[in-house]
C-alpha positions as CSV (number, residue, x, y, z in Angstrom):
1,R,45.6,73.2,50.6
2,N,46.5,74.0,47.6
3,R,47.5,77.5,46.4
4,L,48.2,79.3,43.1
5,G,51.1,79.8,43.7
6,P,50.1,108.2,70.3
7,P,52.9,110.8,70.2
8,A,56.1,109.6,70.8
9,H,57.0,112.1,73.9
10,R,54.4,109.9,75.9
11,C,56.3,106.7,75.2
12,I,59.7,108.1,76.2
13,K,58.7,109.5,79.2
14,G,57.2,106.5,80.5
15,V,60.6,104.7,80.1
16,R,63.0,107.6,81.0
17,A,64.3,105.8,84.3
18,M,64.8,102.3,82.6
19,V,66.2,102.9,79.3
20,F,68.9,104.9,81.3
21,G,70.1,101.6,82.3
22,L,70.8,100.1,78.7
23,T,73.4,102.6,77.9
24,A,76.1,100.4,80.0
25,L,75.2,97.7,77.2
26,H,77.3,100.1,75.0
27,T,79.4,101.5,77.0
28,T,80.7,99.1,79.7
29,Q,82.7,97.2,76.7
30,R,84.7,100.1,75.8
31,Q,84.8,101.5,79.6
32,L,85.2,99.2,82.1
33,V,85.9,100.2,85.8
34,V,88.2,97.6,87.3
35,M,87.0,97.5,91.2
36,S,89.0,96.5,94.3
37,P,88.0,93.4,96.3
38,A,86.5,96.0,99.1
39,E,84.5,97.6,96.3
40,K,83.2,95.0,94.5
41,E,79.3,94.8,94.7
42,P,77.6,91.5,96.5
43,L,75.9,89.1,94.0
44,S,72.8,90.5,95.1
45,V,73.3,94.0,94.0
46,T,74.8,92.5,90.6
47,L,72.0,90.2,89.8
48,K,69.5,93.6,90.7
49,N,71.5,95.8,88.8
50,A,71.8,93.5,85.5
51,A,67.6,93.0,85.7
52,W,67.5,96.7,85.8
53,K,69.4,96.9,82.6
54,A,68.1,94.5,81.1
55,G,64.4,95.5,81.7
56,G,65.4,98.7,80.4
57,G,67.0,97.6,77.2
58,G,63.7,95.4,76.6
59,I,61.3,98.4,77.1
60,A,63.0,100.6,74.6
61,G,63.4,97.9,72.2
62,G,60.1,96.8,72.7
63,I,58.5,100.2,71.6
64,A,60.7,100.6,68.6
65,M,59.4,97.0,67.4
66,F,55.9,98.2,68.0
67,I,56.2,101.2,65.7
68,N,58.0,98.9,63.4
69,V,55.0,96.5,63.5
70,G,52.7,99.4,62.0
71,T,54.5,100.1,59.2
72,L,56.0,96.9,57.8
73,M,53.5,94.4,58.5
74,W,52.6,94.0,54.9
75,M,56.3,92.5,54.3
76,R,56.2,90.1,57.4
77,T,52.8,88.4,55.7
78,T,54.7,88.0,52.6
79,V,57.2,86.4,53.9
80,N,55.5,83.8,56.0
81,F,53.3,83.4,52.8
82,Q,56.5,82.5,51.1
83,Y,57.8,79.9,53.7
84,R,54.8,78.3,53.4
85,Y,54.2,78.4,50.1
86,G,57.0,79.2,48.1
87,M,56.8,81.8,45.0
88,T,58.9,84.9,44.1
89,T,58.4,88.1,46.0
90,M,56.4,89.6,43.3
91,E,54.3,86.5,42.8
92,A,53.4,86.3,46.5
93,L,52.7,89.8,46.4
94,R,50.3,90.0,43.2
95,H,48.9,86.2,45.0
96,L,47.9,88.3,48.3
97,Y,46.5,91.4,46.5
98,A,44.3,89.2,44.6
99,E,43.0,87.7,47.7
100,G,42.1,90.6,49.9
101,G,43.3,93.6,48.1
102,V,45.7,96.0,51.0
103,R,43.8,94.5,53.8
104,R,45.0,91.0,52.9
105,F,48.6,92.1,54.2
106,Y,47.4,93.2,57.3
107,R,45.7,90.1,58.2
108,G,47.3,89.2,61.8
109,I,48.1,92.6,62.7
110,G,46.3,92.3,66.1
111,P,48.2,89.3,67.5
112,A,51.4,90.9,65.7
113,L,51.2,93.9,67.5
114,F,51.5,92.1,71.0
115,Q,54.1,89.5,69.7
116,G,56.8,92.1,68.0
117,P,57.4,94.2,71.2
118,L,57.1,91.1,73.5
119,S,59.5,89.2,71.1
120,R,61.9,92.3,71.1
121,F,61.5,92.9,74.6
122,G,62.8,89.4,75.1
123,D,65.5,90.0,73.0
124,T,66.9,93.0,74.2
125,A,66.6,92.1,77.2
126,S,68.6,89.1,77.3
127,N,71.2,90.6,75.5
128,A,71.3,93.7,77.8
129,G,70.9,91.9,81.1
130,M,73.3,89.1,80.3
131,L,76.0,91.7,79.0
132,A,75.8,93.9,82.3
133,L,75.7,90.3,84.6
134,W,79.0,89.3,82.8
135,D,80.6,92.2,82.9
136,S,80.1,92.9,86.5
137,F,82.4,90.1,87.5
138,E,86.2,90.2,87.3
139,G,86.5,86.4,86.3
140,T,84.1,86.9,83.3
141,K,84.2,90.7,82.1
142,N,86.9,90.3,79.8
143,L,85.4,87.0,78.4
144,P,84.9,87.6,74.5
145,T,81.2,89.4,73.1
146,A,80.9,85.6,71.3
147,A,80.7,83.9,74.8
148,K,78.7,86.6,76.5
149,T,76.3,86.6,73.2
150,V,75.3,82.8,73.4
151,T,74.0,83.0,76.7
152,A,71.5,86.0,75.8
153,S,70.7,83.7,72.7
154,A,69.9,80.6,74.9
155,A,67.6,83.1,77.0
156,A,65.7,84.8,74.3
157,A,65.1,81.6,72.6
158,G,63.3,80.0,75.9
159,F,61.1,83.3,76.1
160,R,59.5,82.8,72.5
161,V,58.1,79.6,73.5
162,L,55.6,81.5,75.5
163,L,54.7,83.3,73.0
164,M,53.7,80.3,70.7
165,P,49.8,80.8,71.0
166,I,50.1,84.4,70.0
167,D,52.3,83.3,67.1
168,A,50.1,80.4,65.7
169,C,47.3,83.1,65.3
170,K,49.4,85.7,63.7
171,T,51.2,83.5,61.6
172,I,47.7,81.3,60.2
173,L,46.2,84.6,59.7
174,Q,49.4,85.7,57.3
175,V,49.3,82.6,55.6
176,E,45.8,81.3,54.7
177,G,43.8,85.1,55.3
178,A,40.7,85.6,56.6
179,N,39.7,82.0,57.1
180,G,43.0,81.3,59.2
181,L,41.6,80.9,62.6
182,T,38.8,78.8,61.5
183,L,41.2,76.7,60.0
184,L,43.2,76.9,63.3
185,G,40.3,75.9,65.3
186,A,39.6,73.0,63.4
187,K,43.2,71.7,63.8
188,I,42.7,72.1,67.9
189,R,39.6,70.1,67.7
190,T,41.3,67.5,65.7
191,S,44.7,67.3,67.6
192,G,44.2,69.3,71.0
193,I,45.1,72.4,72.2
194,G,48.9,71.6,72.0
195,V,48.9,72.4,68.4
196,L,49.1,75.9,69.6
197,W,52.8,75.2,70.2
198,N,53.5,73.3,67.1
199,G,56.5,75.0,65.7
200,A,57.9,75.6,69.0
201,I,61.0,73.9,68.7
202,G,61.1,75.5,65.6
203,A,61.2,79.1,67.2
204,M,63.5,78.5,69.5
205,S,65.9,76.9,67.2
206,A,65.1,79.8,64.6
207,T,65.4,82.5,67.6
208,F,68.9,81.1,68.7
209,V,70.1,80.9,65.4
210,G,69.2,84.2,64.7
211,H,69.4,85.9,67.5
212,Y,73.2,85.2,68.2
213,P,74.4,86.3,64.8
214,W,72.2,89.1,65.3
215,F,73.4,90.8,68.4
216,F,77.2,89.5,68.1
217,T,77.4,91.5,64.7
218,Y,75.2,94.4,66.5
219,N,77.6,94.2,69.6
220,Y,80.8,93.7,67.3
221,L,79.9,96.7,64.8
222,N,78.9,99.1,67.5
223,A,82.1,98.6,69.2
224,A,84.5,98.9,66.0
225,L,82.8,101.5,64.4
226,P,83.6,105.3,65.1
227,T,80.8,107.1,67.2
228,Y,79.4,110.5,66.3
229,D,77.7,112.7,68.5
230,R,73.9,113.1,68.1
231,K,73.2,116.6,68.9
232,K,76.1,117.9,66.6
233,E,76.4,115.0,63.9
234,L,72.5,113.7,63.8
235,P,73.2,112.6,60.1
236,K,76.5,110.5,60.6
237,Y,75.0,109.7,63.8
238,L,71.6,108.0,62.3
239,A,73.2,106.7,59.5
240,R,75.6,104.4,61.2
241,N,73.1,103.1,63.8
242,A,71.2,102.3,60.3
243,V,74.4,100.5,58.9
244,V,74.7,98.7,62.3
245,G,70.6,97.8,62.1
246,F,70.8,96.5,58.3
247,C,74.1,94.5,58.7
248,S,73.0,92.7,61.7
249,S,69.4,91.8,60.4
250,A,71.0,90.6,56.7
251,V,73.7,88.0,58.5
252,S,70.9,86.9,61.0
253,D,68.3,86.5,58.5
254,T,70.6,84.4,56.0
255,I,72.1,82.2,58.4
256,S,68.3,80.7,60.4
257,N,66.2,81.3,57.1
258,S,65.9,77.4,56.7
259,V,65.2,76.7,60.1
260,R,62.1,79.3,59.9
261,V,60.6,77.6,56.3
262,L,60.5,74.4,58.9
263,K,59.0,76.5,61.1
264,T,56.3,78.0,59.5
265,T,55.6,74.9,57.4
266,V,54.5,72.8,60.7
267,Q,53.2,75.7,62.3
268,T,50.7,76.4,59.4
269,S,50.0,73.4,58.3
270,T,46.1,72.3,58.4
271,V,46.8,68.9,59.9
272,A,49.7,68.0,62.5
273,I,52.9,67.1,60.9
274,T,56.4,66.4,62.0
275,Y,59.9,68.6,60.9
276,G,60.5,65.5,59.0
277,E,57.5,65.5,57.2
278,A,57.6,69.2,56.9
279,L,61.3,68.9,55.1
280,K,60.1,66.4,52.7
281,M,57.1,68.9,51.6
282,V,59.3,71.3,51.0
283,I,62.4,69.7,49.3
284,E,59.6,67.8,47.1
285,K,58.3,71.3,45.6
286,D,61.0,73.4,45.5
287,G,64.2,71.5,46.4
288,I,67.2,72.4,49.0
289,S,67.2,75.9,47.1
290,G,63.1,76.1,48.4
291,L,64.3,75.2,51.9
292,M,67.4,77.5,52.0
293,F,66.2,80.3,50.3
294,R,62.3,80.6,50.4
295,G,61.3,84.2,51.2
296,L,64.9,85.3,52.3
297,V,65.1,88.3,49.9
298,T,61.9,89.7,51.0
299,K,63.3,88.7,54.6
300,I,66.3,90.6,54.4
301,I,64.8,93.4,52.9
302,S,62.0,93.8,55.6
303,N,64.1,93.0,58.6
304,G,66.3,95.1,57.1
305,C,63.9,98.0,57.2
306,Q,63.1,96.9,60.6
307,G,66.6,96.7,62.0
308,I,67.3,100.0,60.4
309,L,64.4,101.6,62.2
310,F,64.8,99.7,65.4
311,S,68.4,100.6,65.7
312,V,67.7,104.3,65.1
313,F,64.7,104.6,67.4
314,W,66.4,102.5,70.5
315,R,69.7,104.7,70.3
316,L,67.8,107.9,69.7
317,G,65.5,106.9,72.9
318,Q,68.0,105.7,75.0
319,D,70.6,108.6,74.5
320,Y,68.2,111.3,75.0
321,L,67.1,109.7,78.3
322,A,70.6,109.1,79.3
323,Q,71.0,113.1,78.7
324,R,67.8,113.5,81.0
325,E,69.3,111.4,83.6
326,K,72.7,113.1,84.1
327,E,70.8,116.2,84.1
328,K,68.6,115.2,86.7
329,K,71.7,114.3,88.9
330,A,73.6,117.2,88.1
């Protein structure tokens, strides 16, 4: 188709015990305890502890992402529209507003409120769980951060496939507006239910390509930058986590942008197309630069804001709950 160009304390209370486990994500890299053979845990205990920490990290991340979706949905809609049709940020914003005002930017918010927290759950659970697992073994705990993070990236990429039907509904509404689900229904009738997974390979690839540099940058900066006490130096504490979040998102977005352009084009086409056909469509319209940079500026700003909010809320929540847990044990 041609186009013209609930109170926070309740959430915290509900995940107190789980989030405490996530604190090991940032402490194990700097404070590894070497266990003697007699003290070493059985494999079953190691796996159980890794799963517990993954659950804690994932739930904390899901809550933070739920907040982000509600506040930054309009930017995500603009990004996906640009992925599909090109345009500059301002051209896309004007076009979307002309189609339906402010409400147009929030088409697909229902699926997004499910997908956002679930996606971040998979990302953070994979990262926290895999790092905890590797750090639990004498032979792997000293592996480079890059080697540990790559396994988490693969796990997160696989998790995204389960969410593709939700993603399909959300993205078609963002790109096509109120008529999106009608177009998706017609596509299903023509090509079968499998079209709900159109773009799955692209989503997995984009998740792997984007997740790995995000968490590698996050883990690296988190270990390299000086730390500040939340109670005594709150401004520096928040600024530190904001910088870590923004840098992680910017690196991830730049590396994975071309894959996301192809994924969105395949997914939102009104007829089933291949990735080769999507590549040809994008290059014929905007050239190689369109493939590499469509929506990238908007994406960096959007994900940068999300990364900042996510990192700040995540660290605030886990530190608060860790302190509460320590007080209870004392």
